FIBARO-480793 format. One line per field, with one value per residue: x, z negated, y of N, C-alpha, C in turn; residue number from 1. Coordinates in steps of 0.05 Angstrom, whole numbers, padded with zeros to 5 digits. Last residue first. Layout:
nxx = X,...
nzz = Z,...
nyy = Y,...
caxx = X,...
cazz = Z,...
cayy = Y,...
cxx = X,...
czz = Z,...
cyy = Y,...
num = NUM,...
//
This chain:
nxx = -00107,-00092,-00069,-00021,00002,00004,00042,00090,00101,00114,00162,00199,00204,00222,00269,00269,00259,00223,00193,00123,00074,00013,-00038,-00032,-00004,00040,00031,00030,00056,00105,00110,00090,00128,00124,00152,00214,00249,00259,00241,00261,00215,00181,00205,00200,00144,00137,00160,00135,00079,00055,00008,-00026,-00028,-00051,-00039,-00075,-00047,-00005,-00031,-00052,00001,00013,-00040,-00049,-00081,-00102,-00081,-00089,-00102,-00058,-00036,00022,00024,00016,00061,00092,00089,00098,00156,00174,00164,00202,00250,00259,00253,00214,00216,00147,00130,00079,00031,00011,-00049,-00067,-00012,00016,00042,00100,00106,00090,00121,00170,00163,00159,00205,00235,00211,00231,00278,00293,00308,00351,00398,00435,00465,00484,00523,00546,00580,00613,00587,00528,00531,00572,00529,00489,00519,00531,00482,00478,00515,00503,00454,00438,00392,00346,00305,00304,00275,00298,00282,00226,00245,00277,00318,00323,00332,00329,00322,00334,00325,00333,00268,00213,00214,00265,00305,00339,00384,00381,00392,00394,00444,00453,00510,00568,00580,00565,00609,00623,00581,00540,00555,00548,00499,00450,00409,00378,00390,00343,00318,00362,00380,00339,00365,00420,00413,00404,00458,00488,00472,00478,00497,00526,00562,00599,00570,00570,00618,00652,00622,00641,00700,00697,00706,00667,00614,00612,00602,00555,00526,00519,00494,00451,00429,00423,00377,00341,00328,00319,00268,00240,00238,00200,00172,00159,00144,00163,00118,00093,00119,00133,00084,00080,00123,00104,00060,00082,00115,00112,00174,00221,00261,00288,00239,00235,00287,00273,00234,00251,00328,00379,00419,00481,00509,00479,00477,00418,00390,00401,00381,00325,00316,00320,00270,00236,00250,00234,00177,00157,00166,00144,00088,00074,00105,00136,00112,00087,00051,00048,00011,00037,00059,00042,00085,00070,00052,00065,00070,00101,00071,00033,00069,00080,00036,-00013,-00056,-00093,-00141,-00163,-00210,-00244,-00279,-00296,-00260,-00226,-00220,-00154,-00124,-00113,-00111,-00128,-00106,-00054,-00046,-00009,-00013,-00041,-00080,-00117,-00118,-00098,-00097,-00095,-00070,-00082,-00065,-00045,-00110,-00150,-00162,-00171,-00208,-00241,-00291,-00269,-00236,-00275,-00307,-00273,-00256,-00308,-00311,-00266,-00264,-00229,-00194,-00145,-00125,-00122,-00089,-00046,-00050,-00038,00021,00043,00007,00017
nzz = -00794,-00805,-00750,-00760,-00802,-00777,-00736,-00757,-00782,-00743,-00720,-00770,-00761,-00711,-00682,-00641,-00595,-00610,-00605,-00631,-00673,-00652,-00621,-00577,-00539,-00571,-00565,-00561,-00589,-00581,-00541,-00526,-00520,-00578,-00603,-00566,-00505,-00483,-00449,-00445,-00469,-00426,-00387,-00404,-00403,-00347,-00331,-00349,-00322,-00265,-00254,-00243,-00233,-00248,-00301,-00320,-00323,-00360,-00406,-00428,-00427,-00474,-00509,-00547,-00607,-00644,-00666,-00601,-00536,-00488,-00454,-00452,-00425,-00372,-00365,-00371,-00319,-00281,-00301,-00271,-00220,-00205,-00258,-00293,-00338,-00362,-00407,-00426,-00474,-00534,-00546,-00557,-00585,-00633,-00691,-00738,-00786,-00784,-00725,-00709,-00746,-00716,-00675,-00686,-00706,-00658,-00644,-00674,-00673,-00624,-00646,-00666,-00656,-00676,-00617,-00548,-00508,-00444,-00427,-00436,-00445,-00454,-00485,-00531,-00555,-00571,-00600,-00646,-00663,-00688,-00720,-00760,-00787,-00792,-00771,-00720,-00663,-00624,-00565,-00512,-00476,-00471,-00411,-00382,-00403,-00445,-00517,-00567,-00643,-00683,-00747,-00806,-00832,-00839,-00862,-00836,-00817,-00753,-00703,-00642,-00584,-00518,-00468,-00402,-00357,-00350,-00340,-00353,-00335,-00277,-00258,-00270,-00237,-00187,-00181,-00228,-00264,-00262,-00229,-00204,-00196,-00165,-00116,-00072,-00042,-00037,-00002,00043,00050,00063,00102,00092,00028,00004,-00031,-00003,00001,-00055,-00069,-00028,-00047,-00105,-00121,-00180,-00240,-00256,-00250,-00193,-00191,-00221,-00194,-00140,-00158,-00173,-00117,-00097,-00131,-00110,-00061,-00075,-00098,-00058,-00014,-00053,-00095,-00161,-00200,-00187,-00171,-00141,-00106,-00085,-00060,-00021,00007,00025,00052,00090,00112,00091,00076,00063,00045,00101,00117,00079,00091,00141,00136,00114,00112,00059,00065,00069,00036,-00014,-00062,-00072,-00045,-00065,-00115,-00098,-00076,-00125,-00144,-00112,-00132,-00180,-00185,-00153,-00189,-00230,-00213,-00212,-00250,-00261,-00339,-00375,-00388,-00419,-00458,-00505,-00527,-00491,-00495,-00532,-00517,-00499,-00454,-00429,-00433,-00392,-00346,-00339,-00322,-00291,-00296,-00361,-00415,-00473,-00522,-00566,-00549,-00537,-00580,-00548,-00558,-00565,-00501,-00453,-00399,-00351,-00351,-00398,-00445,-00500,-00569,-00616,-00634,-00635,-00574,-00523,-00455,-00392,-00325,-00263,-00215,-00243,-00252,-00224,-00217,-00273,-00312,-00362,-00363,-00392,-00352,-00314,-00333,-00340,-00288,-00277,-00304,-00292,-00217,-00169,-00124,-00139,-00128,-00086,-00060,-00078,-00049,00005,-00001,-00009,00014,00000
nyy = 00690,00642,00625,00648,00618,00575,00583,00599,00552,00517,00543,00538,00483,00477,00523,00553,00518,00464,00402,00392,00375,00338,00333,00296,00331,00379,00446,00525,00561,00575,00610,00671,00713,00741,00696,00697,00693,00661,00593,00542,00512,00529,00499,00440,00436,00437,00392,00353,00372,00374,00349,00401,00463,00500,00521,00488,00442,00454,00462,00409,00384,00416,00435,00494,00528,00594,00634,00677,00648,00653,00687,00675,00617,00643,00672,00623,00603,00635,00641,00593,00592,00642,00645,00696,00751,00802,00848,00873,00926,00912,00886,00829,00805,00772,00778,00765,00783,00775,00784,00833,00870,00854,00883,00937,00946,00947,00994,01030,01031,01055,01111,01105,01051,01003,00993,00973,00951,00939,00880,00845,00800,00770,00730,00741,00780,00745,00724,00750,00765,00713,00714,00751,00726,00663,00646,00669,00689,00736,00761,00795,00841,00893,00930,00960,00979,00931,00905,00860,00831,00780,00769,00722,00696,00701,00744,00789,00835,00850,00878,00909,00942,00958,00950,00979,00955,00954,00889,00833,00802,00813,00789,00822,00869,00857,00835,00880,00832,00776,00738,00735,00795,00808,00784,00779,00810,00794,00745,00770,00802,00762,00710,00655,00622,00582,00601,00620,00673,00696,00692,00733,00782,00774,00740,00706,00690,00646,00680,00687,00622,00614,00651,00613,00569,00590,00605,00558,00534,00561,00546,00500,00513,00531,00487,00460,00493,00471,00427,00380,00349,00378,00387,00329,00327,00365,00346,00294,00305,00330,00295,00218,00183,00179,00210,00226,00256,00301,00319,00334,00369,00412,00415,00429,00486,00469,00431,00394,00378,00400,00367,00313,00321,00325,00270,00242,00260,00244,00175,00178,00201,00154,00116,00128,00125,00068,00027,-00021,-00013,00008,-00018,-00072,-00098,-00101,-00051,00011,00063,00116,00190,00250,00270,00236,00198,00206,00212,00162,00132,00170,00201,00188,00204,00179,00163,00174,00162,00115,00073,00012,-00064,-00098,-00105,-00133,-00080,-00056,00002,-00004,00047,00079,00106,00134,00115,00152,00164,00122,00130,00088,00109,00094,00053,00013,-00028,-00035,-00089,-00103,-00083,-00085,-00055,-00014,00010,00027,00063,00099,00113,00134,00175,00207,00185,00172,00195,00201,00158,00147,00178,00154,00106,00126,00147,00105,00045,-00027
caxx = -00108,-00104,-00101,-00041,00001,00003,00020,00078,00093,00097,00138,00188,00190,00196,00263,00279,00283,00216,00213,00146,00087,00037,-00028,-00043,-00035,00035,00040,00042,00027,00096,00107,00085,00115,00121,00126,00201,00222,00280,00232,00273,00238,00177,00198,00228,00157,00121,00164,00150,00081,00082,00025,-00023,-00005,-00058,-00027,-00088,-00074,-00003,-00023,-00070,-00016,00029,-00024,-00060,-00061,-00104,-00095,-00076,-00110,-00071,-00062,00014,00029,-00010,00043,00104,00081,00079,00140,00174,00145,00169,00237,00263,00270,00215,00233,00178,00131,00103,00038,00033,-00042,-00081,-00049,00002,00016,00091,00125,00082,00099,00171,00169,00126,00186,00243,00206,00192,00272,00288,00274,00328,00383,00425,00459,00475,00510,00536,00555,00617,00613,00545,00520,00578,00560,00477,00501,00553,00496,00457,00513,00528,00457,00464,00397,00371,00313,00324,00271,00307,00290,00243,00227,00244,00310,00333,00315,00347,00311,00356,00309,00342,00299,00225,00206,00235,00306,00324,00380,00380,00390,00389,00424,00451,00494,00550,00589,00543,00602,00638,00605,00534,00550,00574,00512,00476,00422,00381,00411,00365,00305,00358,00392,00330,00342,00409,00424,00388,00431,00490,00479,00484,00480,00507,00532,00608,00573,00546,00611,00656,00616,00609,00691,00704,00714,00692,00620,00612,00622,00580,00519,00535,00522,00463,00438,00444,00406,00348,00343,00341,00292,00240,00256,00234,00169,00176,00134,00182,00138,00073,00114,00158,00094,00059,00126,00132,00056,00059,00130,00109,00140,00207,00241,00305,00243,00217,00288,00299,00235,00227,00296,00360,00386,00463,00524,00478,00496,00443,00390,00406,00412,00337,00314,00344,00306,00235,00248,00262,00202,00152,00179,00167,00101,00082,00091,00121,00128,00111,00037,00070,00003,00020,00072,00032,00077,00077,00047,00073,00041,00109,00090,00032,00054,00111,00052,00014,-00050,-00064,-00130,-00155,-00189,-00217,-00284,-00299,-00279,-00224,-00230,-00177,-00116,-00138,-00096,-00137,-00139,-00068,-00040,-00022,-00005,-00009,-00058,-00117,-00109,-00111,-00076,-00110,-00077,-00084,-00076,-00022,-00070,-00143,-00149,-00140,-00208,-00215,-00284,-00293,-00224,-00253,-00320,-00283,-00239,-00300,-00322,-00265,-00279,-00233,-00218,-00158,-00129,-00141,-00125,-00057,-00049,-00064,-00006,00042,00038,-00004
cazz = -00792,-00825,-00763,-00734,-00801,-00800,-00727,-00746,-00803,-00764,-00703,-00753,-00785,-00717,-00703,-00657,-00596,-00613,-00602,-00619,-00666,-00668,-00639,-00608,-00534,-00565,-00579,-00543,-00585,-00604,-00534,-00545,-00507,-00548,-00604,-00594,-00523,-00494,-00460,-00431,-00482,-00453,-00377,-00398,-00427,-00367,-00313,-00364,-00350,-00274,-00256,-00269,-00226,-00220,-00273,-00332,-00314,-00328,-00388,-00410,-00402,-00450,-00499,-00525,-00591,-00626,-00680,-00635,-00563,-00509,-00448,-00460,-00449,-00388,-00364,-00388,-00343,-00287,-00296,-00302,-00239,-00201,-00233,-00284,-00320,-00362,-00387,-00436,-00454,-00521,-00532,-00550,-00562,-00605,-00673,-00714,-00781,-00807,-00739,-00701,-00750,-00747,-00672,-00679,-00727,-00674,-00623,-00668,-00698,-00623,-00620,-00679,-00652,-00690,-00642,-00569,-00531,-00468,-00430,-00419,-00462,-00433,-00457,-00511,-00533,-00539,-00584,-00627,-00651,-00666,-00699,-00742,-00770,-00795,-00800,-00730,-00699,-00621,-00598,-00526,-00466,-00494,-00435,-00374,-00394,-00426,-00501,-00551,-00620,-00665,-00721,-00787,-00827,-00826,-00878,-00834,-00838,-00776,-00727,-00671,-00612,-00538,-00474,-00428,-00366,-00347,-00348,-00356,-00361,-00305,-00258,-00275,-00268,-00192,-00180,-00209,-00261,-00284,-00243,-00206,-00212,-00192,-00143,-00092,-00047,-00052,-00027,00034,00043,00032,00099,00109,00039,00028,-00045,-00015,00022,-00039,-00081,-00032,-00026,-00102,-00109,-00151,-00233,-00255,-00279,-00215,-00183,-00236,-00212,-00144,-00149,-00190,-00142,-00082,-00134,-00152,-00071,-00054,-00111,-00078,-00009,-00047,-00072,-00144,-00203,-00206,-00200,-00168,-00123,-00091,-00082,-00042,-00001,00009,00025,00079,00107,00112,00075,00075,00030,00074,00126,00078,00058,00131,00154,00096,00124,00078,00050,00077,00043,00016,-00060,-00094,-00036,-00039,-00111,-00111,-00063,-00107,-00162,-00118,-00096,-00174,-00192,-00150,-00156,-00237,-00221,-00180,-00253,-00237,-00309,-00355,-00375,-00408,-00429,-00493,-00516,-00500,-00490,-00525,-00524,-00528,-00474,-00437,-00444,-00417,-00355,-00348,-00347,-00289,-00273,-00347,-00389,-00455,-00499,-00571,-00551,-00515,-00581,-00563,-00544,-00578,-00530,-00466,-00429,-00353,-00353,-00370,-00439,-00483,-00549,-00598,-00642,-00658,-00592,-00549,-00485,-00414,-00347,-00279,-00209,-00218,-00259,-00222,-00195,-00259,-00289,-00361,-00358,-00402,-00378,-00302,-00324,-00371,-00302,-00261,-00312,-00306,-00239,-00193,-00125,-00137,-00158,-00097,-00060,-00090,-00076,00003,00003,-00029,00020,-00001
cayy = 00714,00656,00605,00653,00650,00571,00574,00615,00575,00516,00539,00566,00495,00464,00511,00570,00536,00490,00419,00386,00402,00341,00356,00284,00320,00350,00425,00491,00556,00563,00580,00647,00692,00751,00708,00688,00722,00668,00619,00561,00506,00535,00524,00461,00436,00461,00422,00358,00367,00388,00333,00379,00432,00486,00535,00515,00439,00452,00483,00432,00378,00409,00409,00476,00513,00567,00613,00671,00664,00634,00681,00695,00620,00623,00681,00639,00583,00630,00665,00597,00579,00641,00627,00673,00748,00782,00845,00860,00920,00921,00907,00838,00813,00766,00796,00759,00783,00774,00752,00813,00866,00839,00857,00926,00945,00935,00969,01021,01020,01028,01102,01111,01074,01029,00989,00996,00942,00965,00904,00869,00812,00801,00727,00720,00787,00758,00698,00739,00779,00726,00693,00754,00756,00681,00640,00650,00672,00713,00757,00779,00820,00874,00925,00954,00998,00941,00907,00870,00844,00796,00769,00746,00690,00677,00725,00771,00814,00858,00848,00909,00912,00960,00935,00980,00946,00988,00919,00851,00802,00829,00774,00800,00874,00862,00816,00872,00854,00795,00749,00713,00773,00829,00778,00761,00812,00814,00745,00749,00814,00776,00735,00664,00643,00582,00590,00594,00656,00695,00674,00700,00770,00780,00759,00700,00715,00640,00676,00695,00631,00598,00651,00639,00561,00574,00628,00568,00520,00569,00579,00504,00493,00549,00513,00446,00475,00495,00460,00399,00341,00372,00406,00356,00309,00369,00377,00298,00290,00340,00315,00243,00188,00152,00193,00212,00221,00277,00310,00317,00350,00393,00416,00408,00471,00484,00456,00396,00372,00404,00394,00319,00317,00340,00297,00233,00269,00271,00198,00168,00212,00183,00111,00122,00157,00090,00051,-00016,-00031,00023,-00001,-00058,-00096,-00130,-00074,-00011,00044,00103,00168,00242,00275,00266,00189,00197,00239,00179,00129,00155,00193,00208,00185,00199,00156,00168,00192,00130,00082,00030,-00038,-00091,-00105,-00147,-00084,-00088,-00015,-00012,00020,00080,00079,00141,00094,00144,00188,00131,00129,00109,00089,00102,00078,00030,-00021,-00008,-00075,-00106,-00083,-00093,-00080,-00024,00009,00008,00034,00092,00098,00109,00154,00202,00204,00167,00192,00228,00162,00125,00186,00177,00106,00114,00165,00122,00069,00000
cxx = -00130,-00114,-00106,-00072,-00026,-00020,-00008,00045,00076,00080,00114,00155,00170,00184,00234,00266,00288,00252,00203,00165,00119,00060,-00003,-00039,-00042,00003,00036,00050,00019,00066,00105,00082,00110,00107,00120,00178,00207,00271,00258,00266,00264,00201,00195,00228,00186,00137,00155,00158,00104,00082,00051,-00003,-00003,-00035,-00038,-00073,-00086,-00028,-00013,-00055,-00038,00016,-00010,-00035,-00077,-00085,-00109,-00093,-00094,-00077,-00079,-00013,00013,-00001,00024,00077,00075,00067,00103,00152,00156,00159,00210,00256,00268,00233,00234,00183,00157,00114,00057,00038,-00009,-00063,-00050,-00022,00007,00056,00107,00084,00081,00136,00158,00139,00157,00219,00213,00197,00243,00281,00278,00309,00362,00407,00449,00451,00506,00517,00558,00597,00621,00564,00524,00560,00568,00505,00499,00540,00523,00466,00497,00529,00482,00458,00421,00367,00337,00313,00275,00290,00296,00256,00241,00232,00272,00314,00334,00327,00333,00328,00325,00328,00309,00253,00208,00230,00269,00317,00359,00373,00389,00385,00422,00426,00477,00526,00571,00556,00577,00624,00622,00563,00549,00579,00546,00496,00444,00392,00406,00379,00325,00344,00375,00353,00334,00391,00411,00392,00407,00469,00474,00485,00493,00489,00515,00578,00584,00551,00586,00638,00629,00609,00657,00690,00714,00711,00658,00628,00632,00600,00548,00540,00540,00492,00449,00449,00429,00380,00356,00353,00313,00270,00254,00247,00196,00161,00137,00169,00154,00092,00104,00142,00122,00074,00100,00129,00084,00063,00109,00113,00137,00170,00232,00289,00265,00226,00258,00292,00252,00232,00276,00336,00384,00435,00503,00493,00504,00467,00414,00411,00417,00363,00332,00336,00315,00269,00254,00269,00231,00185,00180,00178,00132,00095,00095,00100,00116,00123,00058,00060,00028,00022,00063,00053,00063,00065,00067,00066,00047,00092,00101,00053,00040,00089,00070,00030,-00026,-00064,-00112,-00149,-00186,-00194,-00249,-00280,-00273,-00250,-00232,-00191,-00157,-00134,-00121,-00130,-00148,-00089,-00054,-00017,-00021,-00001,-00034,-00089,-00105,-00102,-00101,-00090,-00087,-00075,-00085,-00040,-00065,-00115,-00145,-00133,-00177,-00205,-00259,-00296,-00243,-00243,-00301,-00290,-00250,-00279,-00322,-00283,-00270,-00236,-00236,-00197,-00141,-00152,-00138,-00082,-00056,-00068,-00033,00020,00027,00015
czz = -00763,-00814,-00782,-00747,-00779,-00810,-00749,-00735,-00787,-00771,-00725,-00741,-00779,-00740,-00704,-00693,-00618,-00609,-00604,-00615,-00652,-00658,-00660,-00626,-00566,-00562,-00568,-00557,-00578,-00603,-00555,-00552,-00518,-00522,-00589,-00594,-00541,-00515,-00483,-00438,-00465,-00460,-00407,-00390,-00417,-00394,-00339,-00352,-00367,-00316,-00265,-00275,-00245,-00217,-00243,-00303,-00305,-00313,-00353,-00402,-00402,-00423,-00477,-00522,-00572,-00609,-00661,-00644,-00594,-00534,-00470,-00457,-00468,-00416,-00375,-00395,-00366,-00313,-00301,-00316,-00270,-00222,-00229,-00265,-00314,-00340,-00380,-00405,-00450,-00493,-00518,-00541,-00576,-00580,-00644,-00705,-00756,-00810,-00760,-00711,-00738,-00757,-00699,-00676,-00717,-00694,-00643,-00657,-00700,-00647,-00627,-00664,-00663,-00681,-00661,-00589,-00547,-00481,-00453,-00422,-00454,-00449,-00437,-00484,-00520,-00535,-00558,-00595,-00630,-00649,-00681,-00720,-00745,-00775,-00803,-00764,-00697,-00654,-00606,-00547,-00485,-00477,-00457,-00392,-00385,-00423,-00474,-00526,-00590,-00638,-00705,-00754,-00811,-00819,-00860,-00853,-00831,-00800,-00751,-00689,-00626,-00556,-00505,-00442,-00388,-00349,-00334,-00349,-00371,-00327,-00278,-00270,-00280,-00229,-00192,-00205,-00237,-00288,-00273,-00223,-00219,-00211,-00170,-00125,-00066,-00058,-00048,00002,00037,00032,00070,00121,00068,00041,-00023,-00017,00017,-00014,-00071,-00044,-00016,-00071,-00104,-00144,-00198,-00240,-00286,-00238,-00195,-00219,-00230,-00169,-00151,-00184,-00164,-00109,-00119,-00143,-00100,-00064,-00101,-00102,-00035,-00034,-00063,-00119,-00183,-00211,-00210,-00187,-00145,-00111,-00104,-00073,-00023,-00005,00006,00054,00097,00101,00090,00076,00029,00055,00108,00090,00065,00104,00143,00119,00112,00088,00071,00072,00052,00015,-00029,-00083,-00053,-00033,-00081,-00113,-00071,-00084,-00136,-00134,-00103,-00142,-00189,-00152,-00144,-00207,-00217,-00191,-00227,-00234,-00288,-00334,-00359,-00380,-00408,-00464,-00508,-00495,-00496,-00514,-00517,-00540,-00503,-00453,-00455,-00432,-00383,-00350,-00359,-00324,-00268,-00322,-00369,-00428,-00488,-00545,-00560,-00516,-00551,-00560,-00562,-00567,-00540,-00501,-00441,-00379,-00362,-00365,-00408,-00459,-00526,-00573,-00630,-00670,-00621,-00572,-00501,-00440,-00369,-00295,-00231,-00208,-00239,-00237,-00196,-00239,-00274,-00324,-00353,-00396,-00386,-00334,-00327,-00355,-00330,-00276,-00301,-00323,-00261,-00211,-00147,-00131,-00164,-00130,-00068,-00087,-00084,-00027,-00006,-00029,-00009,00005
cyy = 00713,00675,00629,00647,00658,00609,00573,00610,00592,00531,00535,00554,00523,00473,00504,00554,00538,00501,00447,00410,00380,00358,00354,00306,00310,00349,00402,00473,00525,00548,00560,00618,00677,00737,00721,00699,00710,00689,00631,00595,00538,00534,00538,00486,00447,00461,00440,00384,00375,00382,00346,00360,00417,00466,00519,00527,00469,00450,00481,00460,00399,00411,00422,00458,00500,00552,00592,00648,00654,00646,00662,00702,00645,00626,00666,00655,00610,00615,00656,00622,00581,00622,00633,00664,00707,00765,00821,00856,00898,00916,00913,00861,00830,00781,00771,00767,00787,00772,00752,00787,00845,00846,00846,00896,00931,00919,00947,01002,01011,01017,01074,01105,01084,01054,01008,00987,00965,00964,00923,00895,00839,00810,00754,00721,00770,00777,00715,00730,00774,00743,00705,00735,00755,00706,00663,00654,00664,00711,00733,00790,00795,00846,00907,00942,00988,00968,00923,00875,00857,00803,00787,00745,00718,00674,00696,00759,00811,00834,00860,00883,00916,00940,00943,00965,00952,00972,00941,00885,00820,00826,00792,00788,00840,00858,00819,00851,00849,00827,00770,00721,00754,00815,00789,00770,00801,00823,00771,00752,00802,00780,00748,00691,00644,00596,00573,00588,00629,00668,00669,00680,00736,00767,00760,00727,00712,00669,00662,00699,00655,00606,00640,00654,00592,00570,00616,00589,00542,00556,00577,00529,00502,00531,00534,00474,00470,00474,00478,00434,00362,00364,00403,00376,00322,00352,00376,00328,00293,00330,00329,00273,00221,00155,00173,00199,00210,00245,00286,00303,00320,00369,00408,00422,00457,00472,00474,00430,00377,00402,00408,00349,00326,00343,00321,00256,00260,00278,00228,00187,00211,00202,00142,00128,00153,00118,00065,00003,-00023,00012,00010,-00049,-00083,-00123,-00099,-00034,00013,00082,00144,00215,00265,00278,00219,00195,00225,00206,00149,00152,00168,00195,00199,00182,00187,00162,00194,00158,00104,00051,-00010,-00055,-00102,-00138,-00106,-00093,-00040,-00006,00023,00055,00087,00122,00110,00121,00179,00141,00131,00111,00107,00092,00103,00048,-00009,00001,-00044,-00089,-00084,-00098,-00094,-00053,-00013,-00009,00014,00062,00086,00095,00134,00175,00188,00191,00186,00224,00195,00142,00170,00187,00129,00119,00159,00149,00089,00025
num = 358,357,356,355,354,353,352,351,350,349,348,347,346,345,344,343,342,341,340,339,338,337,336,335,334,333,332,331,330,329,328,327,326,325,324,323,322,321,320,319,318,317,316,315,314,313,312,311,310,309,308,307,306,305,304,303,302,301,300,299,298,297,296,295,294,293,292,291,290,289,288,287,286,285,284,283,282,281,280,279,278,277,276,275,274,273,272,271,270,269,268,267,266,265,264,263,262,261,260,259,258,257,256,255,254,253,252,251,250,249,248,247,246,245,244,243,242,241,240,239,238,237,236,235,234,233,232,231,230,229,228,227,226,225,224,223,222,221,220,219,218,217,216,215,214,213,212,211,210,209,208,207,206,205,204,203,202,201,200,199,198,197,196,195,194,193,192,191,190,189,188,187,186,185,184,183,182,181,180,179,178,177,176,175,174,173,172,171,170,169,168,167,166,165,164,163,162,161,160,159,158,157,156,155,154,153,152,151,150,149,148,147,146,145,144,143,142,141,140,139,138,137,136,135,134,133,132,131,130,129,128,127,126,125,124,123,122,121,120,119,118,117,116,115,114,113,112,111,110,109,108,107,106,105,104,103,102,101,100,99,98,97,96,95,94,93,92,91,90,89,88,87,86,85,84,83,82,81,80,79,78,77,76,75,74,73,72,71,70,69,68,67,66,65,64,63,62,61,60,59,58,57,56,55,54,53,52,51,50,49,48,47,46,45,44,43,42,41,40,39,38,37,36,35,34,33,32,31,30,29,28,27,26,25,24,23,22,21,20,19,18,17,16,15,14,13,12,11,10,9,8,7,6,5,4,3,2,1
//
């Protein structure tokens, strides 16, 4: 059976169809989806002979990989993770990513699809579902990463651009501000001439570093040691003009501390948000989550129209450097358990408690 047919069957099954297949232990539905039981934290094949679960405790996932990303463990009896089509999909796309990363020139969509052994249309859709971005966007991100690496090693800007595979420097300059967060020469020189205002303040969750460019807040960083927070900022931009203790900036810091101590539904300060198009889409979705509520990574993926990109959503949450203002602490596992948090799970738990109270 081709991958395209398997995918069509998945889309054709409603939740009622899936529940009926589980109730009847229909082996013909194996490989089309898995079901997870919230009370046990385990997911199974539709044909599993384990004790039947109550409908209200059952959640359906298109693949074993998606269920595991949501925090469920595979059933030891039916072993749903074996021969999972989604794993084949993931391996296929991982191979395509390596092909893009290693190529001097970005491979065409036709070449990538031919190498994967599927149609161009289906490859494009599958790549976007799994990674959250298109093959073209992934290739652009890889090239930008090469430029960053060359610039960090002190290469000339022109040399770094052409070594990364850009045919014309103008193409890179068009997108450099969003990719690097500053001009290429500034990035190469450790942020030379870039002006970043910052301050470290005390909060009930420990020291907080707040930094901002002329565009808005670019970092809200929790830690245990104020000096370590400042050093981390200096390491990122060793030659930037880091300005501390400005009276006008005190208001910005006070607003951040107020948000930490008494969370509100909205964060009114302007933000300087830099990231890939997919990351910005995820971060925008996070900012739409009301204070006092939580959602799962799967729900965020569905909200942005990428239901299969659960892992990519989790990675985007982990890449967030602006705590509280981009509230990645409001995203939890499907079973409600707290997952990893850049600034510590205990801080995440306390932030959620405060929002629930307010």
